N, C-alpha and C positions, 0 to 999 in steps of 0.2 A: 406703903408705896415702895416699890422696888427701884433701886438706883442702878443705872448701868455702870458696870465696872470700867474703869479707865485703864487702858493698856499702857504699860510702861516698859521701856526697853530693858531696864534693870530695876531691881528693887533697891531700897535704900541700903540694905545690908550688903548687897552685891556691889554697889557703888563704893561703899566704905572699904570693902575688901580689895577692890580694884585700885583705889587710891593708895592704900597701904602697900600693895604690891609694887606699884610704880615708885613709891617713896623708898622702899627697900632696894629696888634696882638702882635708883639714883645714888643712894648712899653707898651701895656696893661698888658702883662705877667710880665714885669719888675716892673711895678707899683704895681700890686697885690702881687708880691713876697715881695716887700718892706713893704707893709702894713701888711702882714702876719707875717713877721719875725722881725719887728722893736722892739718887746719886748722879742724876743727869747734870752735865755742865752745859747750860743753855748757850754759853758763848760759842761752844763747838757746834751746837745745833744751828745757830744763826749763821755760822760760817760754812755750813754744810753745802749749800748750793755752789758756792765758789770753789770749794775743794772738789766737789763732784765734777764740775766743768773742767777743772785743771786735770783731774785724773782721766776724764774722757778724752781730752785733747792728746794725752800721752798714749792712749790705747788705740788710737786710729792714725793711720790705716793699719789693718792687720798685717802681720809679717807672713806673707804667703809663702816665702821660701822655707818657712819652718814646717810647712805641711808635710814634707817628706819624712820628717822625724816623728810624725804622729801616727803613721799607719800601723806600725807594730804595737804601740801602746793601745791603739784603738782595737786592734784584733785581740789583744789580751783582755780588754774590757768586755768584748763580746763573748769570749770564752768564759770569763768569770760569771757573766750573767746566765749563759746557757747551761754550763755545767752545774752552777749553783742552783738553778731552777730544777734541773733534773734530779739533783741530790735531794732537794726539798720535797719534790713530788713523790719520789720513791719512799721517803720516810713518812710523808703525810698521809698516804693512802691507807696503810693499816691503822694509823692513829685515828683517822676519820671513821673507819668502821667500828673501832673500839669506843669512839665517843658518841656515835649515833645511838639513840635510845632503842631503835628497833633491830640493831645488829650487834650490840655489845653483849659479851658473855656475862657481864655482871654490872648492874646499875649501881650497886652499892660500893664496889671497890674499883673495878677496872675503868668504868666511865669517868669517875672523878679524877683519876690519875691522867687519863687521856685529855680531859678538859684542862687540867692544870698545865700539861705540856703545851697545849695550844695557846693558853693565855700567856705563859712564860715566853714563848717564842714571839708572840705579837707585841709583848710589852717592851722588848729590848730592840732598839734600832740597829740596823745592819752596821752602821758606823761604829757603834759601841761593841757589837760582836766582833768586828774586824780589829778594833783596838785591843780587845782581850786576846784574840787569837794570835795577833802579831807578837804579843808578849809571851804566848805559850809555845807556838810552833815556828815563830820567826817571820820576818817580812817575806812577801812574795805572793804569787797568784793563789797558792793553796789556801792561805789565810782568807783571801777574798772569796774564794769559791765556797769554803765552809761557812763563812759569815753570811753569804747570800742564801745558802742552803738552810741554815738555822733560822734565818728570818722568814724564809718562805714556808716553813713547816706550818706555822700557826695560821697564816693566811689561807693556804690551800686546804688544810684540814678543816678549818672552820666552815668555809663555804661548801666543802664537799660533804661534811657530815650533815649539814642542813639540807643539802640535796638528797641525801640518803633518807633522811627522816620524812621528806616530802614525796617519796615514791608512792605510786598507786598501789593500794593493798589488794585490789582485785587481781592484778597480774600475779602478785606473789601468792595469793590464795589459790589461783588456778594452777600454778606450778606445784604448790604444796599438795593439792588434791590428787595429783598423779602419783603420789608416793615418793617424790624426789627427796634426796638427802639434803642436809643443810648446805653442803657445798654446791649442789645443783640448784637449790633455791637461790643462792647467792649469785650463781653464774647466769641463770636464765631468768630470774625474777627481778633482781635488783640492779645488777651491773648494766644491762642494756638500757635501763631507764636513766642512769646517771652518767653514761658515757658522754653525751653532748655537753653536759655541765662540766664534766671533768676536763674535756679538751678546752673548753672556753676558759675555765679557771686557770689552767696551766699556761695557756698563751697570754692571758691577761697578766699573770704574775711575771712571766718572762719579760713583757713590755715594761713593767714596773722595775724589774731588776736591772734592765739596761740603764735606766736613769740612776738607780742607786749605785751601780758599779762604777760610774764615772767619778765618784768622789772618794771611793775606798782607798785610792792611792795617797790621799792626804794623810793617812795614818800608816802607810807602808804596806798596804795590801795589794799592790800592783795595779796595772791598768793605766789609763790616760791621766788619772789623778796624780800619779807620780810626776808627770811632766808639768801638770798644773802647779803642784807644790814647788817644784824647782823654779818655774818661771816667776811665781809669786815671791820666792825668797830672793831672787836676783833683781826684782823690780822690772822684769822684762815685760812691760805691759802690752806691746804689740803681739808678743807670743801668747799672752793670756787671752787676748781677743781672738787669736786664731784658734786656740783650744776651745773657747766658748762657741765659735762658729761650727767646729767639728762636732762638738757635743750636741749642739742644737740640731744639726743636720741628722745625726745618728738617732736622736730621740724622735724626730719627725718621721724618719723612715721606719723605725720600729713601731711607732704608733700606727702608721699606715698598714704595715704588714700584719700587725695584731688585729686591726679592725677587719681587714680582708679575710683573715683566717677564721676569726670568730663568726663573721657573717656567713662564710661558707659552711661552717660546722653547725651553727644554730639556726 
């Protein structure tokens, strides 16, 4: 006599594995919590709401008269973001073609080097780049521009080389069948396909760099961050609030411009 098999959501083995996995995650959470809080002074944590309320009362209202002193630093910040993005894009384009598997001249030597440059650029935050560059070339806008550029290389090159690898082979084969040279294949077969992605990536990175440029002044790389650091050092909290308002407004506008441009392109 045949018995009808009974359906189960999981087998006994799957249930055991699931419970072991949850147990491991709980143990990992407890361990991480202990590591994070071993030096925590809980008396300060308990007093945090009162201190936050006291600081907030000193930050409001914003010092609107300080706004006149922020236009030049804000313009410097915009220049850092824009020129840094341009620098990063110029360097990232050839690196992207060297990193893409279908355009690199050597998958054994050149491509790994290009991928290493991309990873190295993305691994180091722009604030750290700025800190290093201020030590090397001195404080000022140049350090901020180069820092933003070095940080942008990995971001732009990674997304761009992925777009290059995703190009349609039919169009490339059609151009190749006409007897075109390597440069002509690149110009007529690949570049037209990646141009929308390239424009979108560049504008998106510029939007990100606007935000990152606002804090580079904290390490001496110019921009509105210099005013923020000075206000923090003198405990001028109404000025700090005014700077926050300006930064927020700038980021919102750059986000709107970036979205409009990317929508028009893509």
